[in-house]
C-alpha positions, 0 to 999 in steps of 0.5 A, a space after each residue: 790542831 793543838 799546835 794551831 791553838 797553842 799559838 793563838 796568843 802569838 798570832 793575835 795577842 788581842 784574843 783572850 782564852 776564857 771558858 766557853 761560857 763567857 759572862 754576858 757582856 754589858 752593853 756600853 755607849 758606842 755598842 751596836 745592836 749587832 756587835 760591841 765596839 772594840 776599845 783596846 785595839 792597837 793604834 794602827 787598827 783604829 786608824 786603818 778604817 779612816 785610811 781605807 774608808 770603804 770595804 770594797 777598797 780594803 778587800 783582799 782576795 784569797 784562792 785555795 783548792 782542797 782535796 776532798 777524799 776525807 770530806 766526801 767520806 765524812 759526808 757519806 757518813 753523815 747522810 747514812 746517819 740520817 742527815 738527808 742532803 748533808 753536803 759541802 755547804 754544811 761542811 764549809 759552814 761547820 768548818 767556818 764556825 769552828 775557825 771562829 771559835 779559835 780565831 775570834 778576831 775573824 768575826 769582827 766588822 767595820 762600821 762607821 770607821 770603828 771596829 766591832 765584834 759580833 762576839 759569840 754570834 756567828 751570822 751567815 747569809 746565803 741565797 737559796 732558790 726555791 726550786 732548782 730551775 732557771 726561773 725559780 725565785 730566789 730568797 736570802 736567809 740569815 742563820 745564827 750559829 754559836 762557836 760551840 756548834 757541831 756539824 750536826 748543829 750547823 746542819 739542823 739550823 741551816 736546814 730548818 731555815 731552808 725548809 721554811 723558805 722553800 714552802 709554797 709562796 712564803 715571803 721572807 722578812 727580806 722579801 717583804 721589806 724589799 717589796 715595800 721599797 719597790 713602791 717608793 719612787 726612785 728619787 725618794 728611794 735613793 734618799 731613803 737608802 742614804 738615810 739608812 746608811 747614815 743610821 747604820 754609820 752611827 749604829 742607830 739602824 733599828 734592830 729589826 732592819 739589821 736582822 733582816 738585812 742580807 748586808 749585815 752579818 759575819 759572812 756571805 757564802 755562795 755555791 757556784 758548784 750547784 751551778 756547775 761552774 768555778 767559784 767567783 771572787 764576789 765583791 764586798 758590799 759597802 752598805 752593811 758590814 759583812 767582812 767576808 764573802 766565800 764562794 766555792 765551785 764544782 768538784 773536779 778530778 785531777 791526775 797527780 804524780 805519786 812518788 813511785 812514778 805512778 799516777 792517782 786521780 784525786 777530787 778537789 774543790 776550789 774556793 775563793 774568799 774576799 775579806 776586809 783586811 781591816 778587821 785583823 792583821 794579815 798573819 792572823 788571817 793567814 792562820 785562820 785560812 790554814 786552820 779552815 783547811 785542816 778541818 777538811 783533812 780531819 772533818 770528824 773533829 767537827 762532830 764534837 764541841 771544841 774543848 776551848 773557845 777563844 773570845 775577842 778583846 773588849 
């Protein structure tokens, strides 16, 4: 952990190490309701969104397997502490939030061929089923996390939203808005979506629409494990600004050969990440992926708030 954090300036000199409670940023012309524009980036970073204008065309694909012995021990501990239903989803989110606290450039996004940062607002979207049945309705929830959130904070925030959206016949803001769009004739709806894209390009989309949109945020996460299948490589949406899509699969067992010639059975999960490569350089992304994995080897550090929080450049 200390080695990873001490190298942050070498990995990305555009990140600033400042106190966790950084002064609130003043909004400037060119900022958006969901992020502030980065004006001090290197020239190539500013040009790349014009060379690769679409998020789908700027996607990189990453696959990883994690041995989860320590993770399962940690999950059992959290459940014994009264966190009912605490699972891999909560651990993945807690690890992601902690990574953003140390690698703030991973919380950037592209909109209108410009690079923005969500700053200390970590916005995660996920789809939930109201019941685990084939014909159960689905809805999308959006959760806001802070860089100093612990695993307990992540659990509390996520469970609060899930419980609210699994009540009898509730319509989320997204569901209600989608129903309104369903009443618009096809040709008019096409023009309406085009108009929203224009507003979004220039950062003029109303804040309430950005907030309910499942296409705007820091990351979209989905569990294939709950369906009993391996993770998929999910595409990024060209509408909106989500730069990261994480999918994780079902647990599986694997026999491994030990140095003494005997075998041991270990349990793993696979996860896939599709990421917009324009938000930061490849070395920085690789460092973020490695740091993400370290929290599964030692998840107990997620019980404490980070000693320092790094913030992105202006």
